[in-house]
Backbone as CSV, one residue per row, in Angstrom:
resi,resn,N_x,N_y,N_z,CA_x,CA_y,CA_z,C_x,C_y,C_z
1,MET,302.239,240.657,352.968,300.750,240.708,352.831,300.680,241.741,351.034
2,LEU,301.492,242.772,351.030,301.427,243.539,349.830,302.144,242.932,348.699
3,ALA,303.032,241.641,348.912,303.295,240.815,347.881,302.429,240.180,347.296
4,SER,301.590,239.648,348.053,300.406,238.778,347.912,299.291,239.156,346.944
5,ALA,299.097,240.639,347.580,298.066,241.584,346.784,298.552,241.722,345.391
6,THR,299.883,242.079,345.315,300.494,242.663,344.035,300.300,241.227,343.004
7,ALA,300.699,239.939,343.547,300.673,238.929,342.651,298.993,238.445,342.059
8,PHE,298.207,238.780,343.104,296.781,238.702,342.842,296.330,239.570,341.694
9,ALA,296.868,240.648,341.794,296.557,241.975,340.959,297.237,241.545,339.207
10,LYS,298.391,241.164,339.523,298.877,240.646,338.113,298.215,239.473,337.551
11,GLN,297.787,238.381,338.011,296.954,237.372,338.041,295.775,238.030,337.281
12,SER,295.105,238.601,338.028,293.834,239.137,337.424,293.908,240.014,336.140
13,LEU,295.021,240.662,335.985,295.501,241.594,334.708,295.470,240.675,333.447
14,ALA,296.324,239.679,333.809,296.758,238.387,332.957,295.166,238.050,332.254
15,GLU,294.446,237.563,333.153,293.061,237.097,332.715,292.319,237.928,331.967
16,GLU,292.369,239.202,332.315,291.649,240.290,331.384,292.308,240.267,330.297
17,THR,293.456,240.382,330.092,294.223,240.442,328.871,294.137,239.292,327.880
18,LYS,293.724,238.280,328.231,293.553,237.075,327.351,292.465,237.236,326.655
19,PRO,292.460,236.673,325.143,291.165,236.805,324.708,290.208,235.918,325.000
20,THR,289.182,236.141,324.985,287.976,235.819,325.743,287.073,235.099,324.520
21,ILE,286.767,233.852,324.459,285.719,233.364,323.360,284.492,232.960,323.833
22,GLY,283.616,233.875,323.551,281.993,233.896,324.032,281.703,232.751,323.524
23,VAL,281.050,231.766,323.973,280.187,230.299,323.310,278.599,230.675,323.620
24,LEU,277.819,230.721,322.812,276.391,231.111,322.980,275.843,229.851,322.129
25,ALA,274.976,228.846,323.390,274.549,227.693,322.906,272.899,227.597,323.499
26,ALA,272.108,227.152,322.702,270.591,226.881,322.901,270.619,225.779,324.002
27,GLY,271.719,224.871,323.981,271.543,224.106,325.181,270.741,222.565,324.887
28,VAL,270.213,222.563,323.516,269.614,221.339,323.061,270.087,221.428,321.601
29,PRO,270.980,220.448,321.359,271.381,219.432,322.372,272.388,220.116,323.302
30,SER,273.261,219.388,324.191,273.945,219.901,325.251,275.543,220.173,324.208
31,PRO,275.976,221.219,324.601,277.089,221.843,323.825,278.511,221.118,324.259
32,GLU,278.334,220.200,325.165,279.695,219.451,325.518,280.376,218.885,324.472
33,GLU,279.809,217.956,323.626,280.413,217.227,322.649,281.102,218.302,321.688
34,PHE,280.292,219.753,321.300,280.624,220.541,320.524,282.094,221.178,321.206
35,LEU,282.044,221.529,322.400,283.370,222.215,322.889,284.367,221.345,323.083
36,GLU,284.112,219.913,323.191,285.333,219.174,323.330,286.238,219.230,321.836
37,SER,285.166,219.132,320.678,285.924,219.227,319.416,286.474,220.658,318.927
38,PHE,285.992,221.540,319.533,286.090,223.020,319.354,287.695,223.316,320.023
39,ARG,287.604,222.901,321.290,288.574,223.032,322.152,290.111,222.267,321.447
40,GLU,289.687,221.037,320.999,290.873,220.317,320.121,291.235,221.033,319.181
41,GLY,290.513,221.751,318.540,290.895,222.336,317.285,291.541,223.583,317.466
42,LEU,291.186,224.176,318.656,292.005,225.301,319.050,293.493,225.055,319.601
43,ARG,293.559,223.874,320.067,294.690,223.327,320.736,295.631,222.986,319.459
44,ASP,295.096,222.550,318.469,295.863,222.124,317.046,296.479,223.597,316.624
45,ARG,296.052,224.886,316.897,296.449,225.916,316.359,297.126,226.913,317.556
46,GLY,297.321,226.097,318.543,298.310,226.785,319.481,297.313,227.586,320.464
47,TYR,296.246,227.503,320.546,295.421,228.107,321.570,294.814,227.466,322.499
48,ILE,295.152,227.454,323.855,294.926,226.642,324.997,294.458,227.330,325.892
49,GLU,293.025,226.670,326.384,292.239,227.415,327.506,293.051,227.617,328.677
50,GLY,293.254,228.784,329.474,293.659,228.685,330.626,295.250,229.627,330.546
51,GLN,295.655,229.036,329.277,297.240,229.494,329.109,297.193,230.852,328.126
52,ASN,296.436,230.920,326.923,296.500,232.220,326.166,294.993,232.431,325.738
53,ILE,294.207,231.716,325.844,292.711,232.463,325.832,291.962,231.649,327.048
54,GLN,290.600,232.213,327.143,289.592,232.062,328.168,288.376,231.780,327.617
55,PHE,287.656,231.032,328.120,286.071,230.790,327.552,285.008,231.593,328.522
56,ASP,284.047,231.920,328.012,282.729,232.243,328.702,281.503,231.620,328.104
57,VAL,281.094,230.655,328.552,280.061,229.577,327.963,278.725,230.017,328.547
58,GLN,277.838,230.384,327.586,276.337,230.891,327.938,275.587,229.787,327.307
59,SER,274.812,229.132,328.124,273.903,228.118,327.633,272.426,228.401,328.086
60,ALA,271.763,228.437,327.046,270.098,228.796,327.625,269.428,227.306,327.869
61,GLU,269.912,226.349,327.943,269.749,224.887,328.488,268.140,224.937,328.067
62,GLY,268.210,225.125,326.842,266.976,224.404,326.002,265.791,225.533,325.973
63,HIS,265.911,226.798,326.607,264.884,227.889,326.727,265.386,228.991,325.618
64,ALA,265.092,228.677,324.483,265.406,229.571,323.470,265.268,231.135,323.504
65,ASP,264.282,231.422,324.180,263.609,232.726,324.543,264.778,233.345,325.453
66,ARG,265.751,232.590,326.111,266.743,233.340,326.853,268.077,233.749,326.268
67,LEU,268.059,233.344,324.827,269.203,233.571,323.938,269.467,234.991,323.694
68,PRO,268.731,235.718,323.395,268.928,237.130,323.088,269.502,237.964,324.510
69,GLU,269.073,237.707,325.553,269.670,238.032,326.953,270.882,237.713,327.211
70,LEU,271.230,236.276,326.790,272.712,235.835,326.773,273.862,236.169,325.850
71,ALA,273.072,236.609,324.782,273.932,237.087,323.881,274.350,238.640,323.996
72,ALA,273.333,239.390,324.776,273.471,240.851,325.138,274.408,240.710,326.329
73,GLU,274.513,239.499,327.315,275.313,239.695,328.258,276.886,239.325,327.818
74,LEU,277.082,238.524,326.886,278.518,238.505,326.298,278.842,239.835,325.698
75,VAL,278.035,240.388,325.011,278.614,241.778,324.360,278.889,242.842,325.644
76,ARG,278.100,242.682,326.707,278.409,243.802,327.750,279.724,243.399,328.348
77,ARG,280.148,242.107,328.457,281.406,241.532,328.958,282.698,241.764,327.803
78,LYS,282.182,242.337,326.777,283.284,242.600,325.855,284.094,241.210,325.490
79,VAL,283.496,240.313,325.106,284.342,239.347,324.690,284.852,239.602,323.372
80,THR,286.013,238.763,323.023,286.778,239.137,321.797,286.068,238.550,320.723
81,VAL,285.341,237.197,320.734,284.822,236.684,319.652,283.465,235.983,320.216
82,ILE,282.432,235.722,319.319,281.390,235.100,319.843,281.218,233.725,319.142
83,ILE,280.913,232.488,319.611,280.736,231.399,318.703,279.286,231.114,318.844
84,GLY,278.449,231.044,317.645,277.001,230.639,317.792,276.987,229.180,317.336
85,PHE,276.531,228.400,318.535,276.408,226.942,318.348,274.753,226.585,317.792
86,GLN,274.611,226.357,316.771,273.322,226.074,316.001,272.707,227.668,315.876
87,THR,271.881,227.415,314.776,271.140,228.699,314.127,270.432,229.486,315.067
88,PRO,269.664,229.264,316.103,269.190,230.024,317.060,270.043,230.771,317.705
89,SER,271.170,230.358,318.115,272.378,231.144,319.044,272.955,231.910,317.980
90,VAL,273.185,231.865,316.698,273.603,232.857,315.800,272.572,233.936,315.387
91,THR,271.526,233.529,315.244,270.665,234.834,315.153,270.556,235.769,316.184
92,ALA,270.580,234.893,317.411,270.445,236.144,318.625,271.629,236.926,318.950
93,ALA,272.959,236.266,318.454,274.202,237.017,318.494,274.266,238.209,317.457
94,LYS,273.954,237.737,316.232,273.739,238.758,315.114,272.708,239.998,315.773
95,GLN,271.729,239.992,316.272,270.981,240.913,316.692,271.577,241.667,317.812
96,ALA,272.637,241.126,318.553,273.146,241.561,319.663,274.133,242.599,319.529
97,THR,274.712,242.223,318.074,276.160,243.085,317.934,276.575,243.007,316.487
98,THR,276.822,244.284,316.166,277.662,244.608,314.498,279.059,244.575,314.494
99,ASP,279.709,244.510,315.624,280.987,244.940,315.910,281.783,243.544,316.262
100,ILE,281.156,242.781,317.203,282.296,241.926,317.639,282.053,240.464,316.809
101,PRO,283.320,239.994,316.363,283.283,238.809,315.226,282.309,237.661,315.694
102,ILE,281.590,237.105,314.726,280.954,236.021,315.220,281.303,234.766,314.270
103,VAL,281.591,233.567,314.843,282.039,232.438,314.083,280.613,231.497,314.441
104,MET,279.945,231.084,313.334,278.836,230.321,313.196,278.889,228.956,313.107
105,ASP,277.923,227.975,313.516,277.625,226.730,312.993,276.203,226.932,312.786
106,ALA,275.871,226.996,311.437,274.279,227.617,311.268,273.919,226.764,309.867
107,GLY,272.746,226.477,310.001,271.939,225.882,308.683,271.550,226.960,307.856
108,ASP,272.003,226.947,306.459,271.347,227.989,305.419,271.459,229.231,305.591
109,PRO,272.898,229.627,306.046,273.154,231.051,306.574,272.442,232.070,305.251
110,VAL,272.843,231.894,304.256,272.347,232.783,303.266,270.759,232.885,303.316
111,GLY,270.122,231.788,303.173,268.568,231.998,303.057,267.779,232.589,304.450
112,MET,268.708,232.126,305.618,268.344,232.812,306.972,268.554,234.165,306.989
113,GLY,269.383,234.887,306.072,269.877,236.128,306.208,270.916,236.508,307.229
114,ILE,271.550,235.455,307.502,272.773,235.461,308.337,274.055,236.545,307.763
115,VAL,274.210,235.874,306.505,275.288,236.260,305.736,274.661,236.765,304.364
116,GLN,275.566,237.525,303.851,275.156,238.157,302.138,275.204,236.943,301.131
117,SER,276.528,236.167,301.373,276.734,235.054,300.271,277.616,234.322,301.029
118,LEU,278.118,232.929,300.638,278.956,232.177,301.302,280.275,232.740,300.836
119,SER,280.581,233.268,299.623,281.909,233.623,299.212,282.180,235.001,299.827
120,LYS,281.502,235.720,299.987,281.580,237.246,300.586,280.392,237.400,301.706
121,PRO,280.581,236.620,302.983,279.542,237.260,303.966,279.539,238.548,304.401
122,GLY,280.544,239.449,304.354,280.189,241.020,304.566,279.694,240.631,306.319
123,GLY,279.691,241.958,306.607,279.602,242.349,308.301,280.370,241.687,309.083
124,ASN,279.866,241.238,310.322,280.914,240.703,311.344,280.886,239.148,311.573
125,ILE,280.081,238.504,310.446,279.876,236.785,310.750,280.592,236.042,309.709
126,THR,280.992,235.028,310.054,281.464,233.897,309.230,281.624,232.479,309.771
127,GLY,282.104,231.536,309.220,282.067,230.261,309.856,281.642,229.168,308.918
128,VAL,280.601,228.070,309.470,280.570,226.991,308.652,278.931,226.742,308.564
129,SER,278.356,226.597,307.285,277.015,225.997,307.039,277.070,224.631,307.140
130,ALA,276.107,223.887,308.153,276.104,222.443,308.292,275.264,221.759,307.363
131,ALA,274.827,222.457,306.572,274.021,221.891,305.483,273.021,220.906,305.945
132,THR,272.368,221.082,307.189,271.469,220.403,307.918,270.114,220.312,307.137
133,ALA,269.736,221.477,306.453,268.364,221.466,305.695,268.919,220.515,304.431
134,GLU,269.896,220.636,303.990,270.014,220.298,302.539,269.983,218.703,302.773
135,VAL,270.653,217.929,303.560,270.558,216.516,303.742,269.409,216.092,304.521
136,GLY,268.389,216.980,305.008,267.203,215.926,305.463,266.648,215.219,304.600
137,PRO,266.305,215.719,303.170,265.779,214.709,302.164,266.498,213.183,302.058
138,LYS,267.837,213.417,302.279,268.752,211.956,302.180,268.226,211.167,303.395
139,ASN,267.908,211.822,304.560,267.751,211.076,305.608,266.205,210.108,305.380
140,LEU,265.380,210.956,304.449,264.051,210.511,304.157,264.248,209.462,303.237
141,GLN,264.821,209.660,302.267,265.289,208.673,301.416,265.712,207.219,301.935
142,LEU,266.824,207.313,302.929,267.366,206.218,303.727,266.070,205.265,304.444
143,LEU,265.494,206.375,305.056,264.276,205.451,305.916,263.204,204.832,304.692
144,THR,263.178,205.260,303.544,262.245,204.490,302.791,262.976,203.171,302.263
145,GLN,264.346,203.347,302.328,265.003,201.890,302.208,265.164,201.123,303.380
146,ILE,264.864,201.552,304.460,264.645,200.706,305.486,263.466,200.243,305.792
147,VAL,262.519,201.200,305.342,261.127,200.632,305.574,260.583,200.874,303.965
148,PRO,260.452,200.036,303.233,260.103,200.026,301.984,258.542,200.386,301.750
149,SER,257.806,199.975,302.510,256.216,200.262,302.608,255.976,201.787,302.848
150,LEU,256.874,202.481,303.385,256.636,204.067,303.886,256.268,205.084,302.776
151,LYS,254.835,205.584,303.249,254.074,206.392,302.412,253.708,207.558,303.102
152,ARG,253.602,207.641,304.345,253.362,208.590,304.887,254.267,208.894,306.373
153,ALA,254.839,210.027,306.303,255.822,210.303,307.547,255.515,211.809,308.127
154,ALA,256.079,211.798,309.476,255.916,213.198,310.198,257.153,213.791,310.354
155,LEU,256.955,215.165,309.987,258.098,216.218,310.100,257.982,216.759,311.322
156,PHE,258.925,216.575,312.211,258.671,217.367,313.735,259.789,218.651,313.487
157,LEU,258.900,219.970,313.732,259.741,221.046,313.490,259.748,222.027,315.034
158,ASN,260.994,222.593,315.105,260.883,223.219,316.307,260.234,224.764,316.347
159,LYS,259.181,224.961,316.858,258.617,226.269,316.741,259.374,227.488,317.212
160,THR,260.497,227.372,317.960,260.987,228.383,318.398,262.548,228.658,317.703
161,ASP,262.637,227.822,316.628,263.922,228.024,315.950,263.573,228.663,314.382
162,PRO,264.016,229.778,314.119,263.814,230.076,312.634,264.354,229.183,311.688
163,PHE,265.122,228.346,311.793,265.814,227.526,310.954,264.578,226.460,310.644
164,ARG,263.701,226.259,311.300,262.238,225.503,310.798,261.999,225.806,309.429
165,LYS,262.076,226.875,308.993,261.651,227.360,307.638,262.277,226.434,306.504
166,PRO,263.492,226.801,306.420,264.259,226.092,305.372,264.486,224.597,305.542
167,PHE,264.282,223.960,306.950,264.146,222.755,307.154,262.847,221.909,306.451
168,LEU,261.970,222.700,306.629,260.631,222.116,306.116,260.653,222.331,304.498
169,GLU,261.025,223.400,303.977,261.158,223.548,302.573,261.845,222.531,301.988
170,HIS,263.164,222.128,302.284,264.069,221.222,301.831,263.530,219.871,301.846
171,ASN,262.893,219.473,302.910,262.048,218.168,303.125,260.845,217.989,302.536
172,GLN,259.952,219.102,302.401,258.936,218.933,301.730,259.198,218.652,300.221
173,ARG,260.297,219.209,299.584,260.684,219.025,298.422,261.185,217.460,298.287
174,GLY,261.781,217.104,298.930,262.382,215.656,299.221,261.347,214.671,299.089
175,ALA,260.390,214.879,300.229,259.192,213.994,300.236,258.287,214.014,298.768
176,ASP,258.159,215.078,298.358,257.350,215.244,296.914,257.947,214.352,295.745
177,GLN,259.185,214.594,296.058,259.998,213.921,294.893,260.092,212.276,295.134
178,LEU,260.119,211.741,296.452,259.851,210.374,296.882,258.387,209.954,296.907
179,GLY,257.429,210.584,296.466,256.059,210.360,296.567,255.528,210.177,298.027
180,ILE,256.169,210.620,299.240,255.617,210.453,300.315,254.876,211.800,300.818
181,GLU,253.799,211.292,301.605,253.061,212.550,302.208,253.793,212.849,303.616
182,LEU,254.011,213.846,303.676,254.761,214.521,304.892,253.786,215.579,305.790
183,LYS,253.730,215.171,307.017,252.650,215.972,307.958,253.624,216.763,308.790
184,SER,253.772,217.964,308.620,254.680,218.707,309.482,253.871,219.154,311.038
185,ILE,254.452,218.727,311.732,254.046,218.943,313.522,254.985,220.010,313.968
186,PHE,254.455,221.035,314.552,255.301,222.463,314.994,255.421,221.940,316.544
187,ILE,256.542,222.062,317.088,256.683,221.521,318.801,257.293,222.674,319.345
188,ASP,257.016,222.830,320.585,257.572,223.848,321.390,257.772,222.935,322.866
189,GLY,259.325,222.589,323.303,259.270,221.875,324.470,258.907,220.496,324.460
190,VAL,259.528,219.833,325.443,259.244,218.363,325.881,257.809,217.814,325.936
191,THR,256.992,218.699,326.543,255.648,218.255,326.671,255.045,217.822,325.189
192,GLU,255.258,219.148,324.291,254.553,218.916,322.985,255.154,217.814,322.199
193,LEU,256.591,217.583,322.510,257.076,216.364,321.903,256.342,215.232,321.965
194,ALA,256.231,214.849,323.291,255.567,213.558,323.512,253.768,213.595,322.784
195,SER,253.118,214.731,322.974,252.140,214.782,322.192,252.299,214.507,320.805
196,ALA,253.307,215.158,320.187,253.547,214.989,318.891,253.712,213.616,318.392
197,PHE,254.464,212.696,319.111,254.549,211.031,318.744,253.158,210.340,319.238
198,ASP,252.334,210.909,319.792,250.939,210.644,320.064,250.095,210.903,318.694
199,THR,250.327,211.865,318.553,249.538,212.312,317.002,249.923,211.485,315.731
200,ALA,251.460,211.562,316.035,252.014,210.529,314.893,251.558,208.851,314.787
201,THR,251.313,208.416,315.986,250.892,207.341,316.188,249.144,207.137,315.904
202,SER,248.438,208.116,316.229,247.081,207.911,316.174,246.552,208.449,314.490
203,GLU,247.580,208.968,313.981,247.355,209.321,312.596,248.130,208.378,311.790
204,LYS,248.436,207.089,312.242,249.084,206.197,311.435,250.191,206.681,310.638
205,LEU,250.850,207.498,310.908,252.242,207.825,310.493,253.171,206.915,310.309
206,GLU,253.972,206.680,309.549,254.893,205.381,309.446,256.219,205.549,309.876
207,ALA,256.750,207.066,309.795,258.106,207.386,310.359,257.986,208.794,310.884
208,VAL,259.065,209.157,311.571,259.164,210.418,311.673,260.769,210.907,311.697
209,LEU,260.882,212.082,310.967,262.014,213.006,310.565,262.228,214.327,311.566
210,ILE,263.108,214.375,312.315,263.307,215.477,313.476,264.278,216.589,313.366
211,GLN,263.828,217.631,313.455,264.772,218.959,313.154,265.770,218.649,314.728
212,PRO,267.084,219.011,314.152,267.926,218.621,315.433,268.181,219.405,316.782
213,SER,267.476,220.746,316.473,267.512,221.467,317.550,266.259,221.112,318.533
214,LEU,265.584,220.013,318.254,264.585,219.672,319.301,265.269,218.614,320.077
215,PRO,264.680,218.410,321.435,265.473,217.650,322.585,265.491,216.196,321.935
216,ILE,266.751,215.643,321.289,266.883,214.474,320.529,266.815,213.233,321.200
217,SER,267.404,213.616,322.524,267.613,211.951,323.404,266.110,211.831,323.793
218,ARG,265.370,212.863,324.305,264.216,212.600,324.517,263.137,212.071,323.317
219,ALA,263.468,212.545,322.156,262.965,212.113,320.894,263.124,210.802,320.496
220,ALA,264.518,210.293,320.684,264.844,208.844,320.726,263.935,208.132,321.427
221,ALA,264.033,208.315,322.691,263.293,207.323,323.613,261.552,207.364,323.350
222,PHE,260.810,208.494,322.811,259.507,208.561,322.713,259.205,207.725,321.359
223,ALA,260.534,207.706,320.410,260.032,207.151,318.747,260.088,205.525,319.093
224,LEU,261.156,205.079,320.268,261.061,203.648,320.765,259.705,203.311,321.197
225,SER,259.401,203.974,322.069,258.296,203.694,323.030,256.870,203.700,322.078
226,HIS,257.088,204.417,320.969,255.915,204.424,319.845,256.033,203.697,319.090
227,HIS,257.122,203.049,318.591,257.631,202.063,317.825,257.561,202.584,316.387
228,LEU,258.036,203.771,316.198,258.342,204.362,315.033,259.669,204.576,314.592
229,PRO,260.033,204.060,313.439,261.341,204.656,312.976,261.582,206.133,312.590
230,THR,262.729,206.591,313.098,262.910,208.125,313.354,264.272,208.324,313.093
231,ALA,264.329,209.454,312.247,265.966,209.994,311.646,265.893,211.371,312.318
232,SER,267.258,211.666,312.243,267.323,213.179,312.580,268.868,213.400,312.200
233,PRO,269.258,214.508,311.167,270.195,214.697,310.688,271.546,215.251,311.716
234,THR,271.810,214.394,312.650,272.663,214.700,313.951,273.193,213.514,314.496
235,ARG,274.405,213.233,314.652,275.020,212.072,315.012,274.367,211.778,316.535
236,GLY,274.299,213.012,317.253,273.792,212.876,318.528,272.406,212.005,318.842
237,PHE,271.455,212.003,317.872,270.439,211.524,317.700,270.503,209.707,317.829
238,VAL,271.510,209.344,316.830,271.772,207.679,316.968,272.383,207.553,318.112
239,SER,273.394,208.118,318.399,274.132,207.533,319.979,273.195,207.864,321.211
240,ASN,271.899,208.515,321.150,271.288,208.413,322.209,270.115,207.659,321.781
241,GLY,270.222,206.826,320.919,269.168,205.566,320.781,268.201,206.016,319.531
242,GLY,268.451,206.879,319.013,267.519,206.887,317.632,268.015,205.979,316.231
243,LEU,266.979,205.777,315.671,267.470,204.790,314.434,268.501,205.170,313.607
244,MET,268.308,206.297,312.895,269.555,206.448,311.755,269.684,208.126,311.804
245,SER,270.898,208.195,311.049,270.945,209.608,310.910,272.083,209.831,309.688
246,TYR,271.793,210.790,308.602,272.794,211.018,307.537,272.854,212.555,307.883
247,CYS,274.210,212.993,308.122,274.678,214.415,308.502,276.047,214.609,308.326
248,ALA,276.440,215.918,308.324,277.806,216.460,308.266,278.680,215.786,309.404
249,ASN,279.860,215.606,309.088,280.659,215.008,310.171,280.989,216.341,311.081
250,TYR,280.342,216.376,312.265,280.034,217.322,312.864,281.640,217.755,313.616
251,GLU,282.172,216.928,313.826,283.593,216.893,314.525,284.608,217.813,313.391
252,GLU,284.329,217.494,312.121,285.114,218.450,311.246,284.542,219.913,311.355
253,VAL,283.201,219.824,311.353,282.740,221.362,311.277,283.093,222.218,312.364
254,TRP,283.126,221.446,313.793,283.562,222.164,314.985,284.922,222.573,314.908
255,ARG,285.941,221.864,314.432,287.173,222.077,314.397,287.518,223.166,313.460
256,GLN,286.833,223.032,312.434,286.670,224.316,311.160,286.711,225.461,312.044
257,MET,285.402,225.497,312.972,285.224,227.043,313.347,286.203,227.444,314.243
258,ALA,287.062,226.224,314.781,288.368,226.886,315.580,289.500,227.731,314.514
259,PHE,289.340,226.774,313.570,290.445,227.570,312.502,290.022,229.014,312.156
260,TYR,288.506,229.424,311.877,288.101,230.731,311.839,288.451,231.762,313.118
261,VAL,288.410,231.092,314.319,288.636,231.972,315.315,289.987,232.160,315.535
262,ALA,290.941,231.166,315.004,292.631,231.600,315.029,292.386,232.460,314.184
263,LYS,292.057,232.493,313.042,292.274,233.582,312.252,291.857,234.862,312.604
264,ILE,290.573,235.017,313.201,290.408,236.428,313.838,291.193,236.569,315.049
265,LEU,291.520,236.112,315.611,292.692,236.323,316.690,293.877,236.674,316.407
266,LYS,294.127,236.569,315.039,295.463,237.038,314.299,295.033,238.224,313.623
267,GLY,294.143,238.520,313.645,293.477,240.038,312.941,292.962,239.834,311.704
268,ALA,292.449,238.878,311.451,291.411,238.667,310.261,290.046,239.163,310.416
269,LYS,289.463,239.817,309.486,287.962,240.135,309.411,287.081,239.187,308.989
270,PRO,285.872,238.843,309.849,284.940,237.863,309.402,284.488,237.927,307.842
271,SER,284.279,239.378,307.480,283.826,239.695,306.237,285.059,239.225,305.185
272,ASP,286.088,238.955,305.322,287.073,238.607,304.614,287.225,237.012,304.430
273,LEU,286.392,236.343,305.449,286.595,234.921,305.396,285.356,234.055,304.920
274,PRO,285.472,233.620,303.664,284.219,232.649,303.108,283.838,232.124,303.842
275,VAL,282.443,231.679,303.974,281.964,230.782,304.665,281.952,229.228,304.039
276,GLU,282.400,228.225,304.778,282.817,227.079,304.285,281.467,225.969,304.362
277,GLN,281.574,224.650,303.687,280.570,224.056,303.686,281.135,222.603,304.067
278,PRO,280.415,221.545,304.802,280.859,220.473,305.224,281.554,219.801,303.791
279,THR,282.513,218.898,304.155,283.224,218.068,302.874,283.169,216.780,303.266
280,LYS,282.662,216.279,304.530,282.576,214.851,305.035,281.210,215.007,305.516
281,PHE,280.478,213.733,305.228,279.189,213.218,305.643,279.241,211.765,306.301
282,GLU,278.423,211.499,307.070,278.187,210.373,307.699,276.725,209.619,307.962
283,PHE,276.976,208.389,307.794,275.537,207.672,307.607,275.797,206.621,308.915
284,LEU,274.794,206.762,309.640,274.834,206.304,311.090,273.624,205.338,311.226
285,ILE,273.536,204.053,311.921,272.557,203.361,312.225,272.855,202.988,313.303
286,ASN,271.584,202.772,314.216,271.715,202.158,315.418,271.034,200.725,315.471
287,GLY,271.951,199.845,315.494,271.489,198.360,315.166,270.540,197.899,316.435
288,LYS,270.776,198.191,317.629,269.967,197.922,318.476,268.708,198.527,318.500
289,THR,268.316,199.674,318.159,267.200,200.308,318.001,266.418,199.482,316.703
290,ALA,267.052,199.309,315.746,266.360,198.375,314.553,265.770,197.160,315.236
291,LYS,266.609,196.283,315.763,266.246,195.307,316.266,264.833,195.504,317.296
292,ALA,265.051,196.423,318.018,263.683,196.611,318.938,262.482,197.045,318.290
293,LEU,262.723,197.785,317.155,261.657,198.030,316.356,261.116,196.920,315.481
294,GLY,262.145,195.715,315.511,261.579,194.542,314.442,261.883,194.825,313.007
295,LEU,262.892,195.735,312.685,263.422,196.020,311.317,264.627,195.152,311.087
296,THR,264.695,194.771,309.608,265.888,194.228,309.234,266.359,195.088,308.511
297,ILE,267.572,195.378,308.703,268.507,196.453,307.793,268.937,195.840,306.777
298,PRO,268.574,196.114,305.578,269.141,195.374,304.204,270.615,195.370,304.108
299,PRO,271.376,194.434,303.917,272.767,194.236,303.761,273.275,195.497,302.770
300,LEU,272.644,195.808,301.906,273.396,196.865,301.194,273.234,198.280,301.745
301,ILE,272.168,198.625,302.891,272.201,199.596,303.537,273.204,199.569,304.586
302,THR,273.306,198.558,305.591,274.309,198.426,306.191,275.781,198.576,305.662
303,SER,276.044,198.113,304.317,277.324,198.197,304.075,277.664,199.841,303.467
304,MET,276.512,200.470,303.272,276.620,202.090,303.144,277.020,202.784,304.385
305,ALA,276.616,202.072,305.541,276.822,202.888,306.844,278.405,203.027,307.365
306,ASP,278.670,204.322,307.714,279.966,204.680,308.189,280.048,204.035,309.705
307,GLU,279.099,203.881,310.160,279.030,203.214,311.456,277.631,202.519,312.038
308,VAL,277.732,201.394,312.543,276.378,200.596,313.119,276.852,200.598,314.572
309,ILE,275.966,201.161,315.327,276.035,200.975,316.753,275.196,199.916,317.302
310,GLU,275.715,199.057,317.936,275.068,197.917,318.639,274.891,197.904,319.822
């Protein structure tokens, strides 16, 4: 009996001494795809869950107002490092701690006030800028090549995501350059997402660009039922039935986040690790959705695509 108790105590002590990676996610989109690539990146650097690291995953499951509470819980548990998956999670983690290192996947981290600069982030945060706002106008441009008559489009923005501001600014500048009228619609939750598509249809808007922190799988379904060509700068949108996406190669981004974690676990300070930007981008088209919408993708556009999902 005593031997069993001693063995259990040793196991518990081993668990406590393993570095704990706290993952904070808004939950929309689901963090599963991110976690798969992130774990692979850690394994490539010799860190294996259950052997020499452990995870504490906290997801707000689409309720952004829960993120501050979940971030505070990770701080109370004294995790070794916090991973912020998407901008709302990063800002919540930043508010919760100035001591625990934070590795981010966030858009426009300088403009959002998350870091001082890309080369010298300062403070306790570093990671990767996904360039989501910067590629928004490219999605709009590609939509005009798929729908040459496009003159009026909707921009769906996540009301609870502070990243909505730079996402709006970049896309508005892109629309102005393309001569497209862009109507901004602010959305909070799935119910408002449905009514936003109703508004786009009633106002005869010809296409929709969606901020990726909105419920993208539901957005893809609504876009199809409303017969609207729609884009969002995230791969998950197209794999869930959305028409197209031009975005960073997120697998590369997430594996790069693992590089930062490995550096920090070996003693590096976030303030000494410059923020990186994506080096690979991908253009994706859902051919099945294009057919359902009655669209013929020009051969030139098809040849440009990294992948056409049929």
